[in-house]
Every structure is written in structure tokens, then in C-alpha cells.
C-alpha positions in Angstrom: -21.2 28.5 -44.5 -19.1 25.6 -43.3 -15.9 25.9 -41.4 -13.7 23.7 -39.3 -12.8 24.2 -35.6 -10.0 21.7 -34.9 -10.2 19.6 -31.7 -7.4 17.6 -30.1 -6.9 14.3 -32.0 -8.5 11.3 -30.4 -7.1 8.0 -31.5 -9.2 4.9 -30.9 -7.6 1.6 -32.0 -9.0 -1.0 -29.7 -11.7 -3.4 -30.8 -14.7 -3.2 -28.5 -17.7 -5.4 -27.9 -21.0 -3.9 -26.7 -24.0 -5.7 -25.4 -27.1 -4.0 -26.7 -30.7 -4.6 -26.0 -32.8 -6.0 -28.9 -34.5 -3.3 -30.9 -35.7 -2.5 -34.3 -33.6 0.0 -36.2 -32.7 3.7 -36.1 -33.4 5.7 -32.9 -32.9 9.4 -32.8 -32.4 10.6 -29.2 -33.5 14.2 -29.0 -32.4 16.8 -26.4 -34.1 20.3 -26.5 -32.1 23.2 -25.4 -33.6 25.8 -23.1 -33.8 28.2 -26.1 -36.5 25.9 -27.4 -38.2 24.7 -24.2 -38.4 28.2 -23.0 -40.0 29.5 -26.1 -43.7 30.4 -25.9 -44.3 28.2 -28.9 -42.2 25.3 -27.5 -45.0 22.7 -27.9 -45.6 23.3 -31.6 -41.8 23.5 -32.4 -41.1 20.3 -30.5 -44.0 18.6 -32.2 -42.6 19.4 -35.6 -39.1 18.2 -34.6 -40.6 14.9 -33.3 -42.5 14.5 -36.6 -39.2 14.8 -38.5 -37.5 12.3 -36.2 -40.3 9.8 -36.7 -39.9 10.1 -40.5 -36.3 8.9 -40.2 -37.0 6.3 -37.6 -39.7 4.8 -39.8 -37.5 4.8 -43.0 -34.1 3.5 -41.8 -33.4 0.3 -40.0 -29.7 0.5 -38.9 -29.8 -0.6 -35.2 -28.1 2.5 -33.8 -29.0 5.5 -31.6 -28.1 9.0 -32.8 -28.0 11.8 -30.2 -29.0 15.3 -31.4 -29.3 18.5 -29.5 -31.8 21.0 -30.9 -31.6 24.7 -30.2 -32.6 28.1 -31.7 -30.1 29.6 -34.1 -29.4 31.9 -37.0 -29.8 31.6 -40.8 -32.6 29.2 -41.5 -31.0 26.0 -40.1 -27.6 24.6 -39.6 -25.9 21.6 -38.1 -22.6 20.9 -36.4 -21.3 17.3 -36.3 -18.4 15.2 -35.1 -16.1 14.2 -38.0 -13.6 11.3 -38.0 -11.0 10.0 -40.5 -10.7 6.4 -41.4 -9.0 4.4 -44.2 -11.0 4.2 -47.4 -10.2 0.5 -47.5 -12.0 0.0 -44.1 -14.9 2.3 -45.0 -15.4 0.5 -48.3 -15.4 -2.9 -46.7 -18.0 -1.8 -44.1 -20.2 -0.2 -46.9 -20.1 -3.4 -48.9 -20.9 -5.5 -45.8 -23.8 -3.3 -45.0 -25.1 -3.4 -48.6 -27.7 -0.8 -48.1 -27.7 0.3 -51.8 -26.4 -2.4 -54.2 -26.6 0.0 -57.2 -24.3 2.5 -55.5 -21.8 -0.1 -54.4 -21.8 -1.6 -57.9 -20.9 1.8 -59.3 -18.0 2.2 -56.9 -16.7 -1.2 -57.9 -17.0 -0.4 -61.6 -15.1 2.9 -61.2 -12.1 2.1 -59.1 -13.6 1.8 -55.7 -12.8 -1.8 -55.0 -9.7 -2.0 -52.7 -8.8 -5.3 -54.4 -8.2 -3.5 -57.7 -6.7 -0.2 -56.7 -5.0 -0.7 -53.4 -7.8 0.9 -51.4 -7.1 4.4 -52.7 -10.1 6.7 -52.3 -11.3 7.4 -55.8 -12.1 11.0 -54.9 -9.0 12.4 -53.2 -6.4 9.8 -54.2 -5.6 9.0 -50.6 -6.5 5.9 -48.6 -8.6 8.0 -46.3 -12.1 9.3 -46.1 -13.8 11.6 -43.5 -17.0 10.3 -42.0 -19.5 11.7 -39.4 -20.0 9.9 -36.1 -23.6 8.8 -36.9 -22.7 7.5 -40.3 -19.7 5.6 -38.8 -21.9 4.0 -36.2 -24.4 3.0 -39.0 -21.6 1.1 -40.7 -20.5 -0.7 -37.5 -17.8 1.5 -36.1 -17.7 1.9 -32.4 -17.8 5.7 -32.0 -19.6 7.4 -29.2 -21.3 10.8 -29.0 -19.0 13.6 -27.9 -18.5 17.3 -27.4 -19.7 19.3 -30.4 -19.1 23.0 -30.9 -22.1 25.2 -31.3 -22.4 28.4 -33.4 -22.4 31.7 -31.6 -24.2 33.5 -34.4 -22.0 36.6 -33.9 -19.0 35.5 -35.9 -16.8 35.0 -32.8 -14.3 32.1 -32.9 -15.1 31.7 -36.6 -18.7 31.4 -35.6 -18.2 28.5 -33.2 -17.5 28.0 -29.5 -17.3 24.9 -27.4 -20.5 23.9 -25.7 -20.7 23.3 -22.0 -19.7 19.7 -22.4 -16.4 20.7 -23.9 -15.8 23.5 -21.3 -16.5 21.7 -18.1 -17.0 18.0 -18.9 -20.7 18.3 -18.1 -23.6 18.9 -20.4 -24.8 17.2 -23.6 -22.5 14.7 -25.4 -24.1 14.3 -28.8 -23.5 13.3 -32.4 -24.7 16.7 -33.7 -26.2 20.0 -32.8 -29.0 21.4 -34.9 -29.9 25.1 -34.8 -33.2 26.2 -36.1 -34.4 29.8 -36.7 -38.1 29.4 -35.7 -38.7 33.1 -35.9 -39.0 32.8 -39.7 -40.7 29.4 -39.9 -44.1 27.9 -39.9 -44.9 26.8 -37.4 -45.0 28.7 -35.1 -45.7 31.6 -37.5 -48.7 31.8 -39.9 -49.7 31.9 -42.6 -47.5 29.1 -44.1 -47.3 30.9 -47.4 -45.4 33.7 -45.8 -42.8 31.7 -43.8 -40.2 28.9 -44.3 -41.2 25.4 -43.6 -39.9 24.1 -40.2 -40.4 20.4 -41.0 -38.4 20.2 -44.2 -35.7 22.4 -42.6 -35.4 20.1 -39.6 -35.3 17.0 -42.0 -32.5 18.8 -44.0 -30.4 19.2 -40.9 -31.0 15.7 -39.6 -29.9 14.3 -43.0 -26.6 16.1 -42.5 -26.0 14.9 -38.9 -26.6 11.4 -40.2 -23.9 11.8 -42.8 -24.9 13.8 -45.9 -22.6 16.6 -47.0 -19.4 17.4 -48.9 -15.9 17.8 -47.5 -15.6 20.9 -49.7 -15.5 24.2 -48.0 -18.5 26.6 -48.2 -17.3 29.8 -49.8 -18.6 32.9 -51.5 -17.2 34.2 -54.8 -17.2 37.7 -53.3 -14.6 36.7 -50.7 -11.2 38.5 -51.3 -9.3 35.2 -51.0 -9.8 31.6 -50.4 -10.9 28.4 -52.1 -13.5 30.1 -54.3 -10.8 32.0 -56.2 -9.9 30.5 -59.6 -7.2 27.9 -59.3 -7.1 28.0 -55.5 -6.7 24.8 -53.5 -6.2 24.2 -49.8 -4.0 21.1 -49.9 -2.4 21.1 -53.3 -4.9 18.5 -54.7 -8.5 19.8 -54.1 -10.4 22.2 -52.0 -10.8 20.2 -48.8 -8.8 20.4 -45.6 -6.9 17.2 -46.0 -7.3 16.1 -49.6 -10.0 13.5 -48.8 -13.6 13.4 -49.6 -16.7 12.6 -47.5 -18.9 9.6 -48.4 -21.3 11.6 -50.5 -18.4 13.0 -52.5 -17.8 9.4 -53.9 -21.0 10.1 -55.9 -20.1 13.6 -57.1 -19.8 13.8 -60.9 -19.0 16.6 -63.3 -21.8 15.8 -65.8 -25.3 14.4 -65.6 -24.2 11.4 -67.7 -20.5 10.7 -68.0 -17.8 13.0 -66.9 -15.5 12.4 -64.0 -15.5 12.8 -60.2 -15.1 16.4 -59.2 -14.0 17.8 -55.9 -13.4 21.5 -56.4 -14.8 24.8 -55.3 -13.4 26.5 -58.4 -16.7 27.7 -59.7 -15.3 29.2 -62.9 -14.4 26.0 -64.6 -16.7 23.1 -63.4 -20.0 24.9 -63.7 -22.0 22.0 -62.4 -21.8 18.8 -60.4 -24.3 15.9 -60.0 -25.2 13.3 -57.5 -25.1 9.9 -59.3 -24.0 6.4 -58.4 -21.7 6.3 -61.4 -21.0 8.1 -64.8 -23.4 5.7 -66.6 -26.3 5.6 -64.1 -27.6 9.1 -64.7 -28.0 12.0 -62.3 -30.3 11.7 -59.3 -29.9 15.3 -58.3 -27.8 18.3 -59.1 -25.4 19.6 -56.5 -25.1 23.2 -55.4 -21.8 23.8 -57.2 -21.9 27.6 -57.1 -19.8 29.8 -54.9 -22.9 31.3 -53.2 -22.2 30.4 -49.6 -24.4 27.4 -49.6 -23.2 23.8 -49.0 -21.6 22.1 -51.9 -23.2 18.9 -50.6 -26.8 20.3 -51.0 -28.9 20.2 -54.1 -29.0 23.1 -56.5 -31.9 25.4 -55.8 -31.0 29.0 -56.6 -32.2 28.8 -59.3 -33.9 25.4 -59.3 -32.9 23.2 -62.3 -35.6 23.1 -65.1 -38.4 20.7 -64.2 -37.3 20.1 -60.7 -39.5 20.9 -57.7 -38.2 22.1 -54.3 -36.5 19.3 -52.3 -35.6 18.8 -48.6 -31.8 18.9 -49.4 -32.0 22.1 -51.4 -29.2 24.5 -50.5 -31.7 27.4 -50.1 -35.2 27.3 -48.8 -38.0 29.4 -50.3 -40.9 31.1 -48.5 -44.0 28.9 -48.6 -42.1 25.9 -50.0 -42.8 22.7 -48.0 -41.1 19.8 -49.9 -41.8 16.3 -48.7 -38.9 14.0 -47.7 -38.2 12.3 -51.0 -36.4 9.8 -53.2 -33.2 11.9 -53.8 -32.5 12.2 -50.0 -33.3 8.5 -49.5 -31.0 7.6 -52.4 -28.2 9.6 -50.9 -28.4 8.2 -47.4 -28.7 4.6 -48.6 -25.6 5.2 -50.8 -23.6 6.0 -47.7 -24.9 3.0 -45.7 -28.4 3.6 -44.3 -30.7 0.6 -44.6 -34.1 1.4 -46.0 -37.4 -0.1 -44.9 -36.3 -3.7 -44.8 -36.7 -6.3 -42.1 -33.5 -6.7 -40.1 -32.5 -9.0 -37.3 -32.6 -7.6 -33.8 -29.4 -9.0 -32.2 -29.0 -8.8 -28.5 -25.3 -8.6 -29.0 -23.5 -6.6 -31.7 -19.7 -6.5 -32.0 -18.5 -3.1 -33.1 -15.0 -2.2 -33.9 -12.7 0.8 -34.4 -10.3 1.0 -37.3 -7.8 3.6 -36.4 -10.3 6.5 -36.2 -9.0 10.0 -35.4 -11.4 12.8 -34.5 -10.6 15.7 -36.7 -13.0 18.5 -36.5 -16.5 19.8 -36.3 -18.5 20.9 -39.4 -20.5 24.0 -39.5 -23.3 23.8 -42.0 -25.9 26.3 -42.9 -29.1 26.3 -44.9 -29.9 29.7 -46.0 -33.2 31.4 -46.7 -33.6 32.5 -50.3 -34.1 36.1 -50.7 
């Protein structure tokens, strides 16, 4: 599930210049919690996490450092991230300047995304705002720093989240995200692989989400007695998000594989499907998990898998023995929101980053569930 735990608003409105050492692209700075380092299988677990990190560092060239704390947790895997709001106009301008995925940008321009043609209004929520994760913001050139992220308790207390030591005492890890992995049900450390869930693809799934993938829609379960999953229910009078605005991936959320309209709803009785596509005429790249099944609305449909589709890293539910390779759909999604793929980039010794009225809103709680 995904829920919000509101933090005091933090307004940053000053342009800042940072002197950075020359380097070549994305760096993921890992911190291992004692729940991992103290595990009898720590070496094999850390090796898998490092392999996942190397995949991202080899694929994406944005010259940023992303800080992630890894720990043991429940479900199969989940991530908590810092979330900010900025104007859609500013976000769109940064996305165009980055130009990581020309096809995705062209689709936004063709369908009302250009602030010069529609006043900068977010084509998803109708507001000149969009919510964006810290790592994604930094990839687009915004000056946001790692901070205090809440971490799940696993017992349902405080809506499943409590502040970590950083938030409680001012000490401890300041990160862009916390990833929790349930290694008791994964391979490695358990064998045989056919009887356990794959730790590598699970780790890659959660890193994708810390970097910026995911929907602003609430996780929900149709069995819940109330809430956004109920027919016609909305949280803000416009759609089923907290503040009426979408996340970057929601800009590419369409109601039909070809054609249709953008959709931002957890009403699972009417829009029976949703697709990741650059625009209504580009064709679906993947099908979203648009079922009220407790899985993330920003993950791919996997329970059941669409006809002719093999398991993928961003599937909402993992299957025992499945070990999908990090693939095209995940790459297409991250490049669409601003991650530069495998292209030579300058290594400037000085980069000027700026802040455009960012306000820290909340922390996501995202889960990837094991499939029964």
C-alpha cells in the first residue's frame, strides 16, 4: 500500500550554486542498515544490491548522487521517498531542457503539455503543479538535498510509518529514499531459486521508484469499507490524489492502449484499464496495475499478466521463481521523466542548480507484494 505521512512544509526559494567534482553520471550512494549488515547472509544480500545499483549507474548518465538506505522489511519490497511540489511550468521547462526522451516530450507538446499553449496547466490534474521525488528533481537540475525519510514499522502503527532516527534526533541517515527488502522469502539467500522470489529484480523495482517512478494515486483495496476505491469516491473533488495533481509518470497514463484520454482515478469499476504510453497515438508501452488490489497504480499489471507479456521488473506483484531482467519498459518510463540513457555527457566541474518554489509535502509508502 501507499500512504502519506505529512511533514512540516519546507519552502526553498533561493537559487543556489554548487561546485561539484567532475564525474560521469548517476551515482547511487548506498547505506546498509544493521538489519542487513547483521544478517548471517549479509555478504550475498549486499552483493545483489550492489549489482542492482551498478545496473542503474551503467544505464543513466545524469550527473547526480542519489542516497538510499537499505534495510530489512515486510511484504516483498517497498520504498519510502521524499516528495516535493513544484509548478508544472517549471517542471516542463526542465524536462524539455534535459531532453532525455524526445518522443515523450513531443507527445506532451502535442497533447496540451506545452506551457506556451495552455498557460502551464498540468494536463493531468488541471493545476499548475506536479509532485516530484527528490532524486527525480535533482536529475532535472533542481537543488534539493537528501533529508529525513520515514520508515515503515511493519506493524501498522502510525499508519505503518514512523520517523527514522534522523527525524527524531537530528542524527542518522539523511537520504532520498529508504528501501525495505524481505530477504527471508528471496533468492538469494534462500535456495532453490525456483522456490523463492528474486531479490535482484525486487531491488531494481524499488530503486526505480526512489528515482521517480510511481503514481500520485493512492494504493487501495476494493474490500476496504470506505475510501478512494469506492465507486465515485474522490479525495480532492477532482481525482483520487491528495492534492489534485499527478506525478511525472502520470503524464503518460492513458485509458486505452491506443487513443483514449489521460486517466487519474482509483475508481476501478469504470476505467477498467490504464496504459503507459507517451501519447494517445504512440501505442502502449506497458499496462498499468489499475485494479483495486492493494498494489501500486504506478506499477505494471501482473495479476494476471496481460496476454503475451512476460514478467517485468516493475510488475505490481512478484511471482515465485520469476527473475525478470531490467528491460525496455522500465527504461522508457525513467527516460520519459528525465533520466538520460547511455549517452556521452559533459563532466562539468561546476553546475548551477536552482530551486523553483519547492515545498516538501510528504513521504510515499510503496509496497511490492508477493503473488499468492
